[in-house]
C-alpha positions in Angstrom: 94.0 98.4 100.4 91.7 100.9 102.4 92.4 101.7 106.2 90.0 103.8 108.0 90.9 107.5 108.6 93.0 107.7 105.0 90.1 107.9 102.9 91.3 106.7 99.5 95.0 107.7 100.2 97.5 105.9 98.0 98.4 103.0 100.7 99.8 99.8 99.5 101.0 96.4 101.1 104.5 97.3 101.9 105.6 93.8 103.6 107.8 92.9 100.9 110.4 96.1 101.4 111.4 94.6 105.1 113.8 92.1 103.5 115.1 95.1 101.2 118.8 96.3 102.1 118.4 99.9 103.5 114.9 99.3 105.0 116.1 98.9 108.8 118.5 102.1 108.3 115.6 104.1 107.2 113.0 103.0 109.9 115.2 102.6 112.9 117.5 105.8 112.2 114.2 107.9 112.3 113.8 107.3 116.0 117.5 108.7 116.4 117.1 112.0 114.9 116.5 114.1 118.1 120.2 115.5 117.9 120.9 114.5 121.6 123.9 112.0 120.9 127.4 113.2 120.5 127.8 110.4 117.6 125.6 109.8 115.0 124.0 106.4 114.1 125.5 105.1 110.7 123.1 103.3 107.9 125.8 100.4 107.8 124.9 99.5 111.2 121.7 98.1 110.2 122.4 96.3 106.9 123.4 97.5 103.6 124.9 100.9 103.3 123.9 104.6 102.8 123.4 104.1 99.1 121.1 101.3 100.0 119.2 103.3 102.5 118.9 106.5 100.0 117.7 104.0 97.4 114.9 102.6 99.5 114.0 105.8 100.9 112.7 107.0 97.6 110.4 104.1 97.6 109.2 104.4 101.5 108.5 108.0 101.4 107.0 108.1 97.7 103.9 110.7 98.1 102.2 108.5 95.5 102.4 105.3 97.4 102.5 104.9 101.0 103.9 101.7 102.2 101.7 100.0 104.8 103.2 97.3 107.3 101.0 94.9 109.3 101.7 93.6 112.5 98.5 91.6 113.0 97.3 89.1 115.7 94.5 86.8 115.8 90.9 88.0 117.4 91.7 86.1 120.6 94.9 87.2 121.4 95.7 89.3 124.5 97.2 92.2 122.6 95.7 94.3 119.7 97.9 94.3 116.5 99.6 97.2 115.0 99.5 98.6 111.7 102.2 100.9 110.5 101.5 103.8 107.7 104.3 105.7 106.0 102.1 108.8 105.7 103.9 110.6 102.7 101.9 113.9 102.5 103.7 116.3 100.3 103.9 118.8 102.9 103.7 116.7 106.3 105.3 113.2 106.1 105.7 110.6 109.1 105.1 107.3 110.4 101.7 106.4 112.0 101.1 103.6 114.3 97.4 102.4 114.5 95.8 99.7 116.4 94.9 96.8 114.3 93.4 93.5 115.0 92.9 90.7 112.2 92.5 91.8 108.7 90.0 91.7 106.3 89.9 91.3 102.8 90.2 94.9 101.7 92.1 95.9 104.9 89.2 98.3 106.3 88.6 98.3 109.7 91.8 99.6 111.4 91.1 101.8 113.8 91.6 105.5 113.1 93.0 106.2 116.6 96.7 106.4 117.0 98.9 104.1 119.0 101.3 106.4 120.9 103.0 103.7 123.0 103.5 100.1 124.0 104.7 98.4 127.1 107.4 96.0 126.8 104.8 93.1 127.5 102.7 94.6 124.8 105.5 94.9 122.3 106.7 91.2 122.9 103.2 89.8 123.1 102.5 91.4 119.5 105.9 90.4 117.9 106.1 86.8 119.2 102.4 86.3 118.3 103.0 82.1 117.5 100.4 82.2 114.6 100.1 85.8 113.1 97.6 86.0 110.4 98.6 85.5 106.7 98.2 89.2 105.8 101.0 90.9 107.2 104.5 90.5 108.6 105.1 87.2 109.8 108.7 86.9 111.1 109.1 87.8 114.8 112.4 89.8 114.5 110.8 92.0 111.8 107.8 92.4 114.0 109.6 93.3 116.9 112.0 95.8 115.2 109.2 97.4 113.2 107.2 98.1 116.5 110.3 99.1 118.5 110.0 102.9 118.1 106.7 102.3 120.2 108.3 100.9 123.5 107.6 103.0 126.5 107.1 102.7 130.2 109.4 100.6 132.2 112.1 98.0 131.0 115.1 96.1 131.7 118.0 97.8 129.7 119.5 94.3 129.6 116.8 92.5 128.4 115.9 94.9 125.7 119.3 95.1 124.5 119.9 91.4 124.0 116.7 91.2 122.1 117.5 94.2 119.7 120.8 92.7 119.1 119.3 89.3 118.4 116.8 90.7 115.9 119.1 93.0 114.2 121.3 90.3 113.4 118.3 88.0 112.4 117.6 90.7 109.5 121.0 91.0 108.3 122.6 93.7 110.6 126.6 93.3 110.8 127.8 91.4 114.1 130.5 93.7 114.5 128.5 96.8 115.0 125.1 95.3 116.3 126.2 96.2 119.7 126.6 99.9 118.9 123.6 100.0 117.0 121.4 98.6 120.0 123.3 100.9 122.2 122.4 104.0 120.2 118.5 102.8 119.9 118.3 102.0 123.6 119.9 105.6 124.5 117.2 107.2 122.4 114.0 105.1 124.0 115.2 105.8 127.4 115.6 109.5 126.6 112.0 109.7 125.0 110.4 107.6 127.7 112.1 110.0 130.3 110.9 113.3 128.6 107.6 112.3 127.3 105.2 111.6 130.4 102.0 111.7 128.5 103.1 108.9 126.5 100.3 106.0 127.2 99.2 103.0 125.6 95.4 103.1 124.3 96.0 98.9 123.6 96.0 98.7 127.6 93.9 101.6 128.5 96.8 103.7 129.9 
C-alpha cells in the first residue's frame, strides 16, 4: 500500500486490528492525555484491560509497520472519506488524518494534506455512509469512533454522548462503565474545541 506523502514508508492495512481487545483503549485514550482531568481514564472502560492495551500498542506503534485505517466513501458522497495513519517514526510518532475518497488498487492518491477537524455533520456523514467501499472499515460504529478525535465546531452534548455510548457498547466496551468513558471523551473534546480556535475543516472549506 502506498499513501501520497509517505513515500515508501512501511504502511500496512490495519483494519483487522479494530476487532482486537485493547484497540479502542489505545486509540481513544490518546485524546485524553492532556492532563486536564482530575481523574484518569481506564483502559478497561473501552474493552479489554491494561494488558490487552499494552500488547496491542506494540503492534500499533511498531516503527517497522505503520497501521493505516481507511474510512472511505464513494466518489459521489457529499463528504470526503478519511485515512488514518499511525505515523511511527522513531523520534516522532503520532496519528495523522488525511482526506481520502474511494481507494485505488494500490492505495495511492490520498491527499498529503491533513484533516484538522470535522464538524458533527461531516463526521456522521462519513461514519454512516450506507455503502462504504470494500477497502477499509465497514462498520459504522468503528468508523465513528476511529474519527471521533477529529470532532470540532459546535454540537449537542446529549446527542454526541448518546452516540459515543451506543458505539462503544457496539465495539465491546462494558456497559457498566461506558457512561464514564463517554463523559471523559466528551469533556476532552469540549476543552479542545474551546482552546483551539484555529481548528478548521479542509473537507468543508472552513
